[in-house]
N, C-alpha and C positions, 0 to 999 in steps of 0.2 A: 307470866310476863313480869319481870322484875324491873324493867326500864321502860319509860313511856314519856312522850312529850307532855308537858304540863297542860297544853290546851286540849289534848285528847283526854287526859284524865278529868279535866273539868267538864268536857262534853259528856263523859260517862256519868257525871253527877248533875246533869240537866242544864249545863251552861253552854250556849252556842259558841262557836269559834270566834265570831266577831265580838261577842260579849266578853269572852275570855281575855282578849287583848286589852280592853279598857279596864276590866277588873284587876288584872294582874299589874298593869301599869300604875294603878291607883294604890298598890301596896296591900291589897286585901288577902293575898295568899302567902302563907308561910310553909316552909318545909323544915321540920325539926327546929322550929323557932326562928329560922332565918327567912326574912322577907325576900320573895322572888319577884323581879320586875319584868322578866321576859317570858311571854307565854310559850315560846318555842323551846324553852329550857328542857333538857332531858333529865327526868327525875328517876332516881332509884326508889321504887315504890315499896319493895319488900321491907317490912318493919319500920317504914317511915311514918312520921306524924305530919300529915299534910292537912292544912286547915284553910278554910275560906271564911273570912270574917269571924274567926275563932271556932268555927264548927268543923269537926274532923270529917274529912271526905273518905268515901269508899275507894279502895284501890284494887278490889278483886276484879279479875278480867271478865268473869262470867257470873251470871245470876242463875240460881236454880231454886225453883219454888214448887211446893205441892199445893193444890187447890182441892177443896171438897166441892166438886161441881154440883150445882143445883139443877133440878129439872127445868127445862125451858131455855137453857143457855146453849149456844153453839160453841163447839170447841174450835175457836178461831180467834184471830186478833182483831178483826173488825167485820161489821156487817151493817148495812144501811137500815135494816128493818128489825133485826132480832138481837137481843143482848148476847154478848160473847164473854168467854171466861176472862179475856184480857181486861174487860171492864171492871173486874173485881180487884185488880191490882193497882198500886200507886202509879201516878203518871210517870214518875221517874223510871219505873220498871218498863213501862210501855215504850218510853223514849229509848231505852237501851236495846229494844228489839227483841224482848222476850217472846217466845212463841211456844205453842203446845207441842208436846211429844205424843204423836198419834191423835186419834179422834175418839170421842164418845158421841153417840147419837144424842139428839136434842133432849129426849126424854129420859136418857140414862144418867144416873148420878154417880158420884164417887170420885176416885182418885184420878187426877190429871196432873202430870208434871208440866212445868213451863221452864224453859231454859233459853239462854242466849247462845248456847253452843250447838250449832247446827249439826256437827259431826256426831256428837253424843246423841242428839235426838234421832238422827238417821239410824244409828246402830241399835238403839233401843226398840225401834219399830221394825227393823229389817228381819225377815224370816231367817236369814243366814245366822243370826245371833241367838235365835230360839229363846227369847225372854218369856218367862211365865207371866201370865196375866190371870188373876183370880177374880171371878165374878160371883155374886150371890143373886140368884134369880127366884122370884116368886112366879109360879106358873099355874096354869089351870089343870085341874084333875089330879089323880093319884099316880105319882110316878113309881113305876116298878123297877126291879133290879134289871130287867131286860133292857131298859133304856140306858142304864149305867154301862151295860155291856156294849151297846151300840155306839155310845160315845167313845168307849175304849178302842173300838175297832176302826173308828174313823167314819164319819157320816158323809155319804155322797149327797151333794146338793146339785142343783141344776147345772151350775157353771164350774164347779170344782168339788173335789172330795176333801173334806176336812182332815187334818192330821188327827191321830188318836188323841183324845182328851180325857182327863180324869174328872169324872163327875161323882159327887156324893150327895146323898139325900139327907137333909137336916130335919125336915118335917114332912110328914106324909099324911094328907087328909083326902077325903072323898072329893071335896070341892077344889082344893088347891094344895100345892106342895111347895116347899122351899128347898132349893138345891144350890150347891156350889160347884163351879166348873173351872178348871184350869186349862187355858188354851195358850198356844204359842203364836197363833196367827191373829190377825186383827182385821179381817176383811169385812166389807160392808154388811151390817146387820148379822154378822156371823153367828153370835151366840143365840140371838133370837131365832134365826133360821134353823139352827141345830135343834133347839127345843121344839119348834113347830114341826120339824120333820119326824119327831117321835110322838107327835100328837099332844103336845103340851105347850100351847102358846104362852109367851111371857107376858105377865101383867106388870112386872116391876123388875128393874135390873140395876145393879149397883156394882161398880168395880172397887175392889178392896185392896188389891196388891198388884204391883208391876215390878218385875225383875228383883224380887226379894224385899222391896220397900213397901210397907203397909201404910194405908191411909191413917193418919193420926186421929185417934178416936175423940180427941178433944176439939177437933175442928167441926163446927156446925156447917151445914150447907151454905156455900157462899164465902166461907172463911178460908184463909190461906196462911202459910208460914214458909219461910225459907228452909231449905233442906239443911240439916246439920252437916258438919264437915265429914262425919263418919258416913252419913247417907250418900253424900256426893262421891266420896272415895269408892264406896260400894258400887255405885252406878258406873263409874269409870272403869272399874275392874270388870264388871259384868259385860261392859261393851268392848272389852279388850283394849282399852286405851291407857291402862295403867297396870303395872305389875301388882 
């Protein structure tokens, strides 16, 4: 989006439309050094230097963020009783309507994308687009190669049969094992149910990768960062929204 009304641009930066009228009339907004006095002015945003009280404003149409989700948080934008991942972001991002891409269970940790682009979010979670999601699971008991084969064949659950999934064993002990599994679906408790069905209940689950983008290892639980331009382009290509 290269052109936009000034009041809309200001609203994307946390200023209400009514506030924008007063602020702009007061001469607080400049575009490429020129003071703009009408909040309805159409602005060419691409490459423009747009400032409010000397501070440069964001002109990007959408926000895209990765969060290292901690345990105990809901993958949601709001909840009256439980902390949500949106609480971890700045107020401006929440005002922009950033929302989670898919869901992780409350006790599951790891990579969550947040975006203001609803179409991108839909395509990244739609089975039609077959996006890989990699999880690392700590499970009870000693996982044998027979379980790897069962994952590869597609595990039948009570309400549906899982698509074939690639599972690998990282650590194998008598009391517990650590495995990684790549799935393209994201149904309710799916990974937990898959391991339970082969006799290895999950004790800890973390998502590390979605659609080829990995969780930034430098992010501690509860921390976040915006996606790089390269990562954003990769996701749009994976979703079939960019060549």
